[in-house]
N, C-alpha and C positions, 0 to 999 in steps of 0.2 A: 427571620429564623435564626436561632442561635447556632453557632458553629460547633461541630463536634470537638471534643477535647483531643481526640486522637488525630494523627496526621493523615488518616485516610486508610482505606477508601471510605467514602461517605455514602449516604443513601441517595437514591435517584431524586428525591424531593430536595435534598440539600444542594446537590449540584445544579438542579434546575434553578433554584433560588439564586445561587452564585452567578450563574450566567445571565439570568434575567436582570439582575442588578448591575451586571457588567463589573463584578468584583474581581478585577484582574489579578489582585494579590493572591487569590486562591484558585487561579486557573490550573495550577499544577495538580491540585486535588481533584479538580474536575477530570483532567486527563487521566490521572491515576485510577479514578473510579471507573471511567469508561473502558480502561484496559481490562478491568474485571467484569464489567457489565455494560456492554455497548448497546444493548437492546433499547435502552431508554433514550438514546440520542434523538430518534425521530418520533417518539411517543409524545402526544399532547396530554398533559395531566388534566384531571377533572377540574372544571371551572376555569380553564385557561384556553387561550386561542393559538398559542405558539408552542413549538417544541424547543428543546435545547439547541438543535441545529439552526432553527429559524433565528433564535436570539444571537447565536454566534455570528451569523451573517449580518443581522441587523446592527450589531455593535461594531462590525468590522474587526472582529477578533481574528486577524489573519494568521498569526502563529498557531493559535489553538486549532483553527480550521485545518491547517496543513497537517498538524500532528494527529488530529482525529482521523483524517483521511487515510493515514498510513497504518492505522490499527488493523492487524490481520483479521479477516472475516467480518469487517465492520458492516453493519446492516444500514448502509447509507441509501436512502431512497430520495433521489434528486427531485422527484416530482411530488413529494409529500407537501400538501398544501396546508396553510393555516386555517383555523376555523373562523377567522375574522371575515368581515364582509367589506370588499370582495376578498375571496380567498387567494393566497399567493404562494408560489413555490419559492425556493431559495434564489433561483435566477431572477425572478421578478422582484424580489426584495432587494437583491444586489443591484439590479438595474435602477431602482428608485433611489438607492442610497449612494450611487457611484459619484455624485457631485459633492458629497459631504466632505471627503478628504481623499488624499492620494492613496491611502490604504484601502478605502472603500472602492475606489476605481480599480485598483489592482485586483481586489477580491472579485469584483464583477467580471473582469477579463478572464481570471482564472476559472471561475465557475462556468462561464460561457464556453471556454475551451474544454473544460471537464465534461460538460454536457454533450459537446460535439464528439469527444473521444469516446464517451460511454455509448453514444448512439452508433458510431461506426463499428465498434467492437461487437456490439449486440447484433448488428446487421451481418457481420461476418460469421457470428455464431450460428445464425439461422440461415446462412448462405444466400442472403439477398444481395447479390453482387451488383445488380443494376443500381440499387440505392447507394451502395458503397461508392460506385463510380461517380454518382451525382455529388456526393459529399466531397470526394477527393478533387473534383473539378474546382471547387471553391477554396479548399485548403489541402493541398497535396501533402503537407507535413504530417497530417493526421495518420498517414499510412504506417508510420513508425512510432506512434505514441499510444499510450493507454492510461486509463485512470489508475491511481495507486491501488485501489481495492480490487481491480480485475486481475485474474490470473494470467490470461493470454493476451498477446498482441494479435492483430488481424492475421498475420502470417501463421501463427500457431493454430488458429481456428481452421484455416485452410488445410494445414497439415493434418489436423485431427479428423477432418471430414474427407480427406483425400481428394481435395478439389484442385487438381493440377491445372485444369483449363483456366480457372479463375486466377490462380497464382500467375500463370504465364501472361495473361491479359493485363493484370494490374502491374506486374513487375516490369513489363515492357514500357509502360507509360510513366509509372511513378517510382519504381525502384525500392524494393524492400531492403531493409538493413538485416541481413541474414545472420548477424551475430547476436541479435536480440535474444534474451532469455526470459522464460516465464518467471513468475514470482517464486517458483520453487527451483529456479536455475536450470532449466532445460532448453535446449535448442529446438527449432522447429523439426529437425530430423529426428531427434529423440522422441518428440511427441508422435511423429508419424510411425516410427518403429514400434512404439508402445501400442498403437492401434492396428498393428500388422499391415501397415502401408509401406512395406520395405522398398518397393520400386520408386515411390515418390520420395522417400527418405534419401535413397541413393542419388536420385536426380538432384535434390537440393544440395547435397554435399558435393556433387560434381560441379555445380554452379559456384559453390562457395567452399573451397578447400579449408578455409578458416573455420567454418561450421563443423566440418569433420574433425578438425584438430581439437576444437572445444569438446566435442562429444568423447573423443578418445582420452582427453585429459580427465574428463569426468569419470570414465570407466577405470582409468589408472588410479584415480583418487579413491574410488570405492574399493578396489582391490587392496590398496595400501592400508585403508582403514580396517579392513577385515583382518589383515595380517598383524596389525599392531594393536588390535582391540584389547587383548589380554595383557599387553606389556605396560602401558602407561598408567600410573596411579592417578594422574590428573584426569584421564579419561573416565576412570571409575568414579571419581568424585563428581565429575560433570553428569554422568549417568544417574548417580544417586540424587543429585539436585533436581534433574529433570523429572525423576520419578516423584520426588517430594512435591514439586510444583503441580504436576499433572494430577496427583492423588488428592491434593488439598484444594486446588483451585480450578482444575479442569484443563483440557487440552488446548482450548482457545487462549487461555492465559499463558500456557507454555509457549504457544506461537508468538504471543506478544513479547515474551521474554527471551526470544531466540533471534539471533542475528540472521537476516535473510541471505547474507553472503556465506557465513561459516556454518550455518544451521546448528550452532551451539548456543547454550545459554550465555547471556552477556556477562562479561567480567568488568568491562569499561565501556558502557554504552554512551554513544554520542549521537546527536541529531545533526543531519545535514540540511541544507536549505530546501531539499525536496520534502521535508517533513518526516522522512524515515529515520529510524534509529538503527545504528550499525555498531559492531564491535570496532573500537577505535583503530586497532592495528589493521583490520581488514579493509576498512574504507580508506585509510591513509594509503595503503598499497594501491588501491584502485585509482586514487587521485594522483599518486606518484607516477603512474603509467601514462599520465597525460589526459585521462578521461575528464571531461567537463560536462557530462550529462549524467542524470540520475541512473543508477544501475537498475532501478525498479520501474521507471516510467519512460526513460530515454528523453525526458525533458531537459532543456538546458538549465544548469544550476545557476542561481542568481549570485551565489558566492560560495567560497570553499571553506568557510569556517566550520569547525567541529565544536559543537556546543554540548557539554555534558548533559545527559538525560538523568538527572538526579531522581526524578519520579520513578523511573523503572528500576534504577539501582537500589533505591530505598525499599521498593516493593519486593524485589528479589531477596534482599537481606532480611526483610521482615518475615517472609515466608520461610526462609531457611532457619531463622531463629525460632519461629513457631514450631517447626518440626522437632527441634532439639529439646523443647520443653516437655 
């Protein structure tokens, strides 16, 4: 298939062809297109047996896989099977390919752990605590991990459902990290307060004064933002850019172009080893505090390099230029 003359985004057929051929030189275009339209990731085109996601795993495209996982609101269906005989999901594909290379082996290990994290968080969401305990018996670290595309850790689901008994039982044996934040940067106590579970929220903050401190810092930041909204011209420009992106490309694209730490549109986007994109200044501050785990998944970072995300930067600039015309 001939490549489009523009720098992207491409059609779903074009990015499918790129990934199927393992055309790594154009993976940035695949990523840029999935930022705009992630629905085609797990769809199997007519007369084909695999989806884009299946081919990403089949080829061991480790970096692309991690970047795709970090796309906000990504419709990742881990158990989506191929139409080949026998049919296979991405874990089965990764298992078969793990002996091909070190990258394939690492991808298999990550997908297996991803599958376990996803299952534990889902069990917490539906309050199946007995099954949670069974999983934690084999891998206690799961209690403080979550997949990149999930909003809540296990502790936040317990706070949402006001399940204090389950919290106490699990915390006694496995110990929750009570400083963990949701994908939209909320503590477990903030989640509990939002659901009118004030008693549980205060209980959590009594156990963890640091959790209370984080919530109070969030409240102070909100107050400060309200007071300074009308003052800063840069804030006005940011708001205008947000409106341009949302109106021309939709709110999901706006989420893709917004730093998960600052909640503002990127100016200097960089990718960390967790696959997430952050504003350079914000993530550098996070690392300078001595943090060595992902602020989005709590997984240990494989390295601390900050790699420019040119795909997102170019897409933002393109949308901004489009609105000026």
